[in-house]
C-alpha positions as CSV (number, residue, x, y, z in Angstrom):
1,M,87.1,144.1,33.2
2,L,86.7,141.8,30.4
3,E,84.3,143.1,27.8
4,I,82.6,141.3,24.5
5,R,85.1,142.8,22.2
6,H,87.9,141.5,24.3
7,L,86.6,137.9,24.0
8,E,86.1,138.8,20.1
9,T,89.8,140.2,19.5
10,L,91.3,137.1,21.2
11,S,89.1,134.7,19.1
12,A,89.9,136.7,15.8
13,I,93.8,136.3,16.4
14,R,93.4,132.7,17.3
15,D,91.2,132.0,14.2
16,A,93.1,134.0,11.6
17,G,96.7,133.0,12.8
18,S,98.2,136.4,12.3
19,M,97.6,140.0,13.5
20,Q,97.1,141.3,10.1
21,E,94.2,138.9,9.3
22,A,92.5,139.4,12.4
23,A,92.4,143.1,11.9
24,E,90.7,142.7,8.7
25,R,88.4,140.1,10.1
26,L,87.5,142.9,12.7
27,H,87.6,145.9,10.3
28,V,90.2,147.5,12.3
29,T,93.6,148.8,11.5
30,Q,96.5,146.4,12.6
31,S,98.2,149.0,15.0
32,A,94.5,149.8,16.5
33,L,94.3,145.9,17.2
34,S,97.6,145.8,18.5
35,H,96.8,148.7,20.7
36,Q,93.8,147.2,22.1
37,L,95.4,144.0,22.9
38,R,98.3,146.1,24.9
39,D,95.6,147.7,26.7
40,L,93.8,144.6,27.7
41,E,97.3,143.2,29.0
42,V,97.7,146.1,31.3
43,R,94.2,145.9,32.7
44,L,94.9,142.2,33.2
45,K,98.5,142.9,34.6
46,T,99.5,139.8,32.4
47,P,100.7,139.1,29.0
48,L,98.4,137.6,26.4
49,L,100.8,136.9,23.5
50,N,104.4,135.6,23.6
51,R,106.1,137.7,21.5
52,R,109.2,136.4,21.4
53,T,108.1,133.4,19.3
54,R,107.4,133.8,15.5
55,P,104.5,133.5,15.1
56,A,103.6,135.0,18.5
57,R,101.7,132.4,20.8
58,M,98.9,132.5,23.2
59,T,99.7,132.5,27.0
60,T,98.1,130.6,29.3
61,A,96.2,133.5,30.5
62,A,94.8,134.2,26.7
63,L,93.8,130.3,26.6
64,R,91.6,130.8,29.5
65,I,89.9,133.9,28.1
66,L,89.5,132.0,24.9
67,A,87.7,128.8,27.0
68,L,85.3,131.6,28.1
69,A,85.1,133.4,24.5
70,D,84.2,129.8,23.2
71,V,81.3,129.6,25.8
72,V,80.0,133.2,25.8
73,L,80.1,134.5,22.0
74,P,78.1,131.5,20.3
75,Q,75.4,132.2,23.2
76,I,75.3,136.1,22.1
77,K,75.2,135.4,18.6
78,A,72.3,132.8,19.0
79,T,70.5,135.5,21.3
80,E,71.0,138.3,19.0
81,R,69.5,135.8,16.0
82,E,66.5,135.2,18.2
83,L,66.1,138.6,18.9
84,Q,66.0,139.5,15.5
85,Q,63.5,136.9,14.9
86,L,61.5,138.1,17.6
87,A,61.4,141.7,16.1
88,A,60.6,140.3,12.9
89,G,57.4,138.4,14.5
90,K,58.8,135.1,13.4
91,T,59.3,133.7,16.8
92,G,58.7,134.0,20.4
93,R,57.2,131.9,23.6
94,L,53.8,131.0,24.0
95,H,53.3,129.6,27.4
96,L,49.5,129.1,28.0
97,A,47.3,128.1,31.0
98,I,43.4,127.3,30.6
99,D,41.3,128.2,33.3
100,C,38.2,126.1,31.7
101,H,38.2,122.1,32.1
102,S,36.5,121.8,29.1
103,C,38.7,123.7,26.8
104,F,41.0,120.7,25.9
105,Q,38.2,119.7,23.6
106,W,39.3,122.6,20.7
107,L,42.5,123.9,22.4
108,M,44.6,120.8,21.4
109,P,43.4,120.7,17.8
110,A,44.1,124.5,17.7
111,L,47.6,124.2,19.2
112,D,48.3,121.5,16.5
113,G,47.5,123.7,13.8
114,F,49.5,126.6,15.4
115,R,52.5,124.4,16.0
116,R,52.6,123.5,12.2
117,E,52.5,127.1,11.0
118,W,54.8,128.6,13.7
119,P,57.4,125.9,14.4
120,D,60.0,128.3,16.3
121,V,57.7,129.3,18.6
122,E,58.3,127.7,22.0
123,L,54.9,126.2,23.2
124,D,53.7,125.0,26.9
125,L,50.6,124.2,28.1
126,S,49.1,123.9,31.9
127,A,46.0,123.8,33.5
128,A,45.4,126.5,35.8
129,F,43.3,125.1,38.2
130,S,45.9,124.7,40.9
131,F,47.1,128.5,41.1
132,A,46.3,131.9,40.1
133,P,46.7,132.3,36.3
134,L,46.2,136.1,35.9
135,P,49.0,137.1,38.5
136,A,51.1,134.7,36.6
137,L,50.7,136.5,33.5
138,V,51.4,139.7,34.8
139,R,54.9,138.1,36.2
140,G,55.7,136.8,32.7
141,D,55.0,133.4,33.7
142,L,52.4,132.9,31.4
143,D,52.1,134.5,27.9
144,V,48.1,133.6,27.2
145,V,45.6,132.6,29.9
146,I,42.2,131.0,28.4
147,T,39.3,132.1,30.9
148,S,35.7,133.2,31.2
149,D,36.3,135.4,34.3
150,P,38.0,138.6,33.1
151,Q,39.4,140.8,35.9
152,E,40.5,144.3,35.6
153,I,44.2,144.5,35.6
154,D,46.7,146.7,34.4
155,A,48.5,145.8,31.4
156,V,46.3,142.7,30.8
157,E,43.8,142.7,27.8
158,Y,41.0,140.2,27.1
159,L,40.5,139.3,23.5
160,P,37.1,137.5,22.9
161,L,37.2,134.1,21.5
162,F,33.6,133.1,21.5
163,R,30.4,133.3,23.2
164,Y,28.7,130.0,24.6
165,E,25.4,129.2,26.7
166,L,26.0,127.5,30.0
167,V,23.3,125.2,30.2
168,L,22.0,122.4,32.9
169,A,22.5,118.8,32.1
170,V,20.2,116.5,33.3
171,A,19.3,112.7,32.8
172,A,16.7,112.1,30.6
173,T,14.6,110.5,33.2
174,N,15.0,113.4,35.7
175,P,11.9,115.4,36.1
176,L,13.7,118.3,35.2
177,A,13.9,116.9,31.6
178,Q,10.6,117.8,30.6
179,H,11.1,121.7,31.1
180,K,12.8,123.6,28.4
181,Y,14.2,126.0,30.9
182,I,14.4,126.1,34.7
183,E,14.3,128.7,37.3
184,A,17.4,128.8,40.2
185,E,14.5,127.6,42.8
186,Q,14.5,124.3,41.1
187,L,18.1,123.3,41.8
188,A,17.2,123.9,45.7
189,E,16.6,119.7,45.6
190,Q,19.3,118.9,43.3
191,V,22.8,117.6,43.7
192,L,25.0,119.9,41.5
193,I,28.1,118.4,40.3
194,T,30.7,120.5,39.6
195,Y,34.5,121.0,38.5
196,P,36.8,121.1,41.5
197,V,37.5,124.8,41.6
198,E,36.5,127.6,43.9
199,R,32.7,128.4,44.2
200,Q,33.6,132.1,42.8
201,R,34.8,130.7,39.9
202,L,31.8,128.7,38.9
203,D,29.2,130.6,36.6
204,V,26.3,128.5,37.6
205,F,26.5,130.0,41.2
206,T,27.9,133.9,40.2
207,A,25.4,134.3,37.2
208,F,22.6,132.2,38.4
209,L,22.1,130.5,41.7
210,D,24.0,133.6,43.8
211,P,21.6,136.4,42.6
212,A,18.7,134.1,43.4
213,G,19.9,133.5,46.9
214,V,19.5,129.9,46.0
215,E,21.6,126.8,47.5
216,P,21.5,123.4,45.6
217,A,20.6,120.4,47.9
218,A,24.3,119.1,47.8
219,L,27.6,119.6,46.1
220,R,29.6,116.8,44.2
221,K,32.9,117.4,42.4
222,A,34.6,115.6,39.4
223,E,37.6,116.6,37.5
224,L,36.8,115.4,34.1
225,T,33.9,116.2,31.7
226,P,33.1,112.4,30.6
227,I,32.8,111.5,34.2
228,I,30.5,114.4,35.0
229,A,28.2,113.5,32.1
230,Q,28.4,109.7,33.3
231,L,27.2,110.7,36.9
232,V,24.5,113.0,35.5
233,A,23.3,110.1,33.3
234,G,23.0,107.9,36.1
235,Q,20.8,110.1,38.1
236,R,23.7,111.2,40.7
237,G,23.1,114.8,40.2
238,V,22.9,117.4,37.6
239,A,25.6,119.9,36.2
240,A,25.6,123.4,34.6
241,L,28.3,123.0,31.8
242,P,28.9,124.9,28.2
243,N,26.6,123.7,25.9
244,W,29.4,122.7,23.2
245,A,30.7,120.5,25.9
246,L,27.8,118.3,25.8
247,T,27.1,117.7,22.1
248,E,28.6,114.3,21.9
249,Y,26.6,113.2,25.0
250,L,23.3,114.4,23.6
251,D,23.7,112.5,20.4
252,Q,24.1,109.4,22.6
253,G,20.7,110.0,24.1
254,W,22.0,110.0,27.6
255,L,21.2,113.6,28.6
256,H,18.8,116.4,28.4
257,I,19.6,120.1,28.4
258,C,17.8,122.8,30.0
259,H,18.4,126.7,29.7
260,L,19.3,128.3,32.7
261,G,16.4,131.1,32.8
262,Q,14.0,132.0,30.5
263,Q,16.9,134.3,28.7
264,G,19.5,131.8,29.5
265,V,23.0,132.2,30.8
266,W,25.7,133.5,28.0
267,R,29.3,133.8,28.9
268,T,32.3,134.7,26.8
269,L,35.6,132.9,26.5
270,Y,38.6,135.3,26.3
271,A,42.3,134.8,25.6
272,A,44.2,137.0,28.1
273,M,47.6,138.8,27.2
274,R,49.6,141.2,28.4
275,S,48.8,144.4,26.4
276,E,52.6,145.1,25.7
277,D,52.7,141.8,23.6
278,I,49.2,141.7,22.1
279,E,50.6,142.9,18.7
280,A,53.0,140.2,18.1
281,D,52.6,138.3,15.0
282,Y,52.7,134.8,16.5
283,L,49.9,135.9,19.2
284,Q,47.6,137.2,16.4
285,A,48.1,134.0,14.4
286,F,47.3,131.8,17.5
287,M,44.1,133.8,18.1
288,K,43.1,133.6,14.7
289,Q,43.9,129.7,14.8
290,A,41.9,129.4,18.0
291,R,38.8,131.2,16.6
292,D,38.8,129.0,13.4
293,T,39.2,125.9,15.3
294,C,36.4,126.6,17.8
295,F,34.0,127.8,14.8
296,R,34.8,124.6,13.0
297,T,34.6,122.1,15.5
298,L,31.8,123.5,18.4
299,T,28.4,123.9,18.1
300,G,26.1,126.4,19.9
301,I,28.6,129.0,20.1
302,K,28.5,132.7,18.9
303,A,30.9,135.3,17.7
304,A,32.0,137.6,20.3
305,R,32.2,141.3,19.7
306,H,35.7,142.6,19.9
């Protein structure tokens, strides 16, 4: 029964102090404003102005409506401003999840740079290791998912960030360290250290071991890349990791890397977005910032075709 225009009418009458001034603020005639007010009183079956007083005073019912107007009207105006900014590409929401344990190395500086350029965009970051991120993207809970495992989903597009090689990290004293590349069968006697995610989300299985029908001697899981590097250096196993994630450990002489197969295993890291949002200025700016940061800070990566 109550409409936004009714809230605006009573607010204007209160703020202006007279019907004439309120009509001017609302860009209507005083007669039209009086008619609108009487129509509302009929609808509500209660008077809103005590017309016996000079000037007319608001009734208890009108004051109750004004209390609502003081809450609702500012929220409407704020939302309208946000929608205008959104339409102009100046603001938005970037709720992002990463499906890659080692991505923090480049993502955090990329987000810092993005935040400086787009301070009005709402940022949120979560690790997608305990939930399925792509369905959350489709539902609208997320806006971007960083993944190397694209799946065909309606209304989701994958923008490539860069290509990287998946390599095997071994201790410098491991006999495998003498090989430039290894075959899958050579891992049959090795303990394979992996991140704690499902087997089907680990590229070392899907792209290397499973096609050859090879199982490692045992599996060991660790949450963080530095811990995995320490375990490998201590001869506790071997690990397949992105080449760029191992640079700092190679410089320290702890580890040696072997290519997986003679051709190597190359993967592409993507930013998944909803098709309807992909042209938003701030999302395009995030992609540029992410790519610039990656190629400035990571070694061993290649540009991916769009």
